[in-house]
Structure formats: C-alpha cells, structure tokens
C-alpha positions in Angstrom: 6.3 1.4 18.3 3.9 -1.3 19.7 2.9 -4.0 17.2 -0.6 -4.6 16.1 -0.8 -8.0 18.0 1.1 -8.5 21.2 2.8 -11.9 21.8 0.1 -13.3 24.0 -2.5 -12.6 21.2 -0.5 -14.1 18.4 -1.3 -17.7 17.3 0.7 -17.9 14.1 2.3 -21.1 15.2 -1.1 -22.8 15.2 -2.6 -21.2 12.1 -1.8 -23.2 9.1 -3.0 -22.2 5.6 -4.8 -24.9 3.6 -3.2 -26.3 0.4 -3.3 -23.7 -2.4 -5.3 -25.9 -4.7 -7.4 -28.0 -2.4 -11.2 -28.1 -2.8 -13.6 -26.4 -0.3 -14.6 -29.8 1.0 -11.0 -30.8 1.7 -10.0 -27.6 3.5 -10.3 -27.7 7.3 -10.3 -24.4 9.2 -8.8 -24.6 12.6 -6.8 -22.8 15.3 -6.0 -24.7 18.4 -6.5 -21.8 20.7 -9.4 -20.0 18.9 -11.0 -22.7 16.8 -14.5 -21.5 17.6 -13.8 -18.0 16.2 -12.2 -19.2 13.0 -14.4 -22.1 11.8 -17.2 -21.1 9.6 -19.2 -22.8 6.9 -16.8 -23.5 4.0 -19.2 -25.5 2.0 -20.7 -22.4 0.2 -17.3 -20.9 -0.6 -15.4 -21.3 -3.8 -11.7 -22.2 -3.7 -10.8 -18.6 -4.6 -13.0 -17.2 -1.8 -11.4 -19.7 0.7 -8.0 -18.5 -0.3 -9.1 -14.9 0.1 -10.5 -15.8 3.5 -7.3 -17.4 4.6 -5.3 -14.4 3.6 -7.5 -12.3 5.8 -7.2 -14.8 8.7 -3.4 -14.8 8.5 -3.4 -11.0 8.3 -5.2 -10.9 11.7 -2.4 -12.8 13.3 0.5 -11.0 11.5 2.2 -8.1 13.2 1.2 -5.0 11.4 3.1 -1.7 11.7 2.2 1.6 10.0 4.4 4.6 9.4 3.1 8.1 9.0 4.6 10.8 6.9 3.7 14.4 6.2 5.8 15.1 3.1 4.2 18.3 1.9 2.1 21.3 3.1 0.3 24.1 1.4 -1.1 27.4 2.5 -4.8 28.1 1.7 -5.3 31.8 1.5 -9.0 32.7 1.3 -10.8 36.0 1.6 -11.9 35.4 5.2 -9.3 32.9 6.4 -5.8 31.6 5.9 -4.5 28.3 7.1 -2.0 25.5 6.4 -3.0 22.0 5.2 -0.8 19.0 5.9 -0.5 16.1 3.4 -0.6 12.8 5.3 0.6 9.5 3.9 0.0 6.2 5.7 2.6 3.6 4.9 2.5 -0.1 5.7 6.0 -1.1 6.8 7.8 -4.4 6.4 7.5 -4.5 2.6 7.2 -2.1 -0.3 3.8 -0.4 -0.1 2.6 0.4 -3.6 -0.7 1.8 -2.4 0.1 5.1 -1.0 -2.7 7.6 -1.0 -2.5 11.1 0.5 -5.1 13.0 2.6 -5.0 16.6 3.7 -5.8 17.8 7.2 -5.7 21.2 8.9 -4.2 21.8 12.4 -7.7 22.2 13.7 -8.4 18.6 12.6 -5.5 17.3 14.6 -6.7 19.4 17.6 -10.2 18.0 17.3 -8.8 14.4 17.2 -6.8 15.1 20.3 -9.7 16.4 22.2 -11.9 13.5 21.2 -9.2 11.0 22.3 -8.7 12.6 25.6 -12.4 11.9 26.5 -11.8 8.2 26.4 -8.0 7.8 26.9 -6.9 10.6 29.2 -4.7 8.4 31.3 -3.2 6.5 28.4 -2.3 9.7 26.6 -0.8 11.5 29.6 2.7 11.4 28.0 1.5 12.4 24.5 1.6 16.2 23.8 -0.3 17.8 21.1 2.0 20.2 19.1 1.0 23.7 20.1 0.0 26.4 17.7 2.4 29.4 17.8 1.0 32.9 18.4 3.1 34.4 15.7 4.8 33.3 12.5 2.4 30.4 11.8 3.0 30.8 8.0 6.7 31.1 8.0 8.5 28.3 6.2 10.5 27.4 9.3 7.6 27.1 11.6 5.5 25.1 9.1 8.4 22.7 8.6 8.8 22.4 12.4 5.1 21.7 12.9 5.0 19.2 10.0 7.6 17.1 11.8 5.9 17.5 15.2 2.5 16.4 13.8 4.1 13.4 12.1 5.6 12.3 15.3 2.3 12.9 17.1 0.5 10.5 14.8 3.2 7.9 15.4 2.9 8.3 19.2 -0.9 7.9 18.9 -0.6 4.8 16.8 1.8 3.2 19.4 -1.2 3.0 21.8 -3.3 0.0 20.9 -6.4 1.4 22.5 -6.1 4.6 20.5 -5.3 3.1 17.1 -8.3 0.9 17.3 -10.6 3.7 18.4 -13.3 5.1 16.1 -12.0 8.6 16.5 -8.5 7.6 15.2 -10.0 5.7 12.3 -12.3 8.6 11.4 -9.5 11.1 11.4 -8.1 9.5 8.3 -11.3 8.5 6.4 -14.4 10.3 7.6 -14.2 13.3 5.4 -13.3 11.4 2.3 -16.1 8.9 2.9 -18.7 11.6 3.6 -17.8 13.4 0.4 -17.9 10.2 -1.6 -21.3 9.2 -0.3 -22.7 12.7 -1.1 -21.4 12.3 -4.6 -22.9 8.8 -4.8 -26.3 10.1 -3.7 -26.1 12.8 -6.3 -25.5 10.3 -9.1 -21.9 11.3 -9.7 -20.6 7.7 -9.6 -17.2 8.2 -11.2 -16.1 10.8 -8.7 -17.7 8.9 -5.8 -15.8 5.8 -6.9 -12.5 7.6 -6.8 -13.1 8.8 -3.2 -14.3 5.4 -2.0 -11.3 3.6 -3.4 -9.0 6.1 -1.8 -10.7 5.6 1.6 -10.7 1.8 1.2 -6.9 1.8 0.9 -6.6 3.7 4.2 -9.3 1.6 5.9 -7.5 -1.6 5.0 -4.3 -0.3 6.5 -5.8 1.1 9.6 -8.5 -1.5 10.4 -6.7 -4.8 10.1 -8.0 -5.7 13.6 -11.6 -5.6 12.3 -12.2 -6.6 8.7 -15.9 -5.8 8.9 -15.1 -2.0 8.9 -14.4 -2.1 5.1 -17.7 -3.8 4.2 -19.9 -0.7 3.8 -17.2 0.9 1.6 -16.9 -2.3 -0.6 -20.7 -2.3 -1.0 -20.7 1.3 -2.0 -17.9 0.7 -4.5 -20.0 -2.2 -6.0 -23.0 0.1 -6.3 -20.9 2.7 -8.2 -19.3 0.2 -10.5 -22.7 -1.4 -11.3 -24.2 2.0 -12.1 -21.2 2.8 -14.3 -22.0 -0.5 -16.0 -18.7 -2.1 -15.1 -20.4 -5.3 -14.1 -17.3 -7.5 -14.0 -15.6 -5.2 -11.5 -18.8 -4.9 -9.5 -19.1 -8.7 -9.3 -15.4 -9.1 -8.2 -15.9 -6.4 -5.5 -19.0 -8.2 -4.2 -17.1 -11.5 -4.2 -14.4 -9.8 -2.2 -16.8 -8.7 0.4 -18.9 -11.8 0.7 -16.5 -14.1 2.8 -16.3 -11.5 5.5 -20.0 -10.9 5.5 -20.6 -14.6 5.9 -18.0 -15.2 8.5 -19.1 -12.3 10.7 -22.8 -12.9 10.0 -23.4 -9.3 8.9 -27.0 -10.0 8.2 -27.8 -6.4 7.3 -25.6 -6.8 4.2 -25.8 -10.5 3.4 -29.2 -10.5 1.7 -28.7 -7.3 -0.4 -25.1 -8.3 -1.3 -26.2 -11.8 -2.5 -29.1 -10.3 -4.4 -26.7 -7.9 -6.2 -24.3 -10.7 -7.0 -27.0 -12.9 -8.4 -28.2 -10.0 -10.7 -24.7 -9.2 -11.8 -24.0 -12.9 -12.4 -27.0 -13.2 -14.7 -25.8 -10.0 -16.5 -22.4 -11.6 -17.0 -23.9 -15.0 -17.9 -22.1 -16.6 -15.0 -23.3 -19.6 -13.0 -25.0 -18.3 -9.9 -27.1 -21.3 -8.8 -25.2 -21.6 -5.5 -25.5 -17.9 -4.8 -29.2 -18.1 -5.6 -29.6 -21.0 -3.2 -27.8 -19.1 -0.5 -29.9 -16.0 -1.0 -33.1 -18.2 -0.6 -31.7 -19.6 2.6 -30.9 -16.2 3.9 -34.4 -14.8 3.1 -36.0 -17.8 4.7 -33.9 -17.6 7.8 -35.6 -16.6 11.1 -32.8 -14.0 11.4 -33.6 -12.4 8.1 -34.1 -8.6 8.0 -37.7 -7.5 8.0 -37.0 -4.8 5.5 -35.7 -6.3 2.2 -33.8 -3.3 1.0 -31.6 -3.4 -2.1 -27.9 -2.9 -1.7 -28.1 0.6 -3.1 -30.9 1.6 -0.7 -28.7 0.3 2.2 -25.6 2.1 0.9 -27.2 5.6 0.5 -28.2 5.6 4.2 -24.5 5.9 5.2 -23.4 9.4 6.3 -26.8 10.9 6.0 
C-alpha cells in the first residue's frame, strides 16, 4: 500500500520540534525546504497551542497508513426492499488505534463511489475492479461473506492511490451521511444526538484527511456549538482552542472572527483570562480582509449541508 507521503515529499529530517516547555517567544518554527509554509505568527499562541500545532505539523510529515475492515453485515428487510449493509471500520496502523468507529454502507453506496471516482480518475483506476453484484443468491451467507471480503479489499486498493484517497468523493463516502444527519439534528435543536454524530465523523475525518487539517474545522466548530448549547462550556472552550491554531495558520478568515468571538464569550463565562483573545478579535475585525457579514459561529455552522 502506498504511504501517505512519498519519500520526495518527506522532510522529517529537517523538522525539529521545539522544546516541550519553551515559551512562545523562544520557539522558532522552521523547515529548511518549506520554511515559508510552516512559519506563522507564534506570538499570539499559548505554549499548549504551540505544542498542539507542532503535533499537527509533525503529523503532516509522518507516513500514515490506514487499514479497512468490514467485520459485520446485516440484512435490512423492509416492506418494499431488502438489502445488505456492511459495517466499515477505519483503523490507523502502526500503533494501537483506540478510536475505532463503525459506519454502515450499502452496496449501492460503494457503486456510487466507484462511478464518481471514474469521472476524475479513470486511468488511475484501470486496474481496480468494483466487486460485481450477483444475479442470484445475494442474501446467502456464503455470498455475503465473499462480497464483504471483496469490498474490504476494494477500499484498500482505492486508498493505495494517492489521488483517490485525497479526493472529495473518497472522503465523503465515509463521512457525508453522518455529517448531514448530525447537522440536521443540530438545526433541529437536538444537540446531544448531533454531538454524537459529529464526534463520530470527526474521528473518521482526522484519520482520512491528515493531508489537509482544515477539513476538520467545520466539524470542530459544530461540536463547539453543540457543547455550548448543552452548557458544557469547558468542553466547548477546549474544542475552540483545538481548532484555533489551524484557523490561524491557514488564514481561514470565514471562521476566525466567529470562533474568536465564541471563545471570548466562553472565557468570560468560565472566568478565564481572555484579554489576548479579545485583542486578536479586535485586530481581525479591523483587518481589511475581515468578512463583511459578521455572523456568529452558530449562524455559520447551520449553513453546512443545507
């Protein structure tokens, strides 16, 4: 299986983490080959945030492999239809993965993914064969077990293609339905159930999108909104602090103002010192790049999957 970063992309020999207990002023961010991409303003980060940032940076240069398993299946027998759903588990290899969440997909979902990928990667996928549906005996134990193994191997083959595993279609196959359901629950005010779905999707996103840490930012912001509306202010504040370094580093201006505003409000509620966050929020609002529409984080979040 191809690794997440090929040898010519890897710069681990030049990426050195800062001392674990150094101050933000003492820490110098550098990479001899890609310094311009890694250096960002450290003056407004706390030591904890810098350490979190460095973990994310190192993750980008670390070889990442995922394994796919389909341990179980079940037959859904409804009045007008009967079909099999396959339970999929994504496992991070190389160490014990304690965050294993399962999703369920039908054969038709796999087929839809295959057709979507062929539009953009027809040549790259010429040696990958989608397991065919049998004309008879689809619900026999033997055929279900055979297809379960074939679909597991199919996902592994797709993941071996770098262009495919980084594609929106591949990412969406594992998270779109869960995220859509969670956002619908959030808009309906069912925050506890929405939070469960968002946290499940986040685990999958973090495993599948290590090449682009910005992809988890909308989900983290939605989690913050749910936690805040459930009055779990400490958890909401920690979620926001988790998202903020990436928002800063990649200049996600759409989220920066609303996220800072939410953190300042939460900080006041928790009686935490938020002067630096307040100053940063003022600078963001006064910036010529500031968003014209000053939406709250919740207003921004509920627009997802509409």
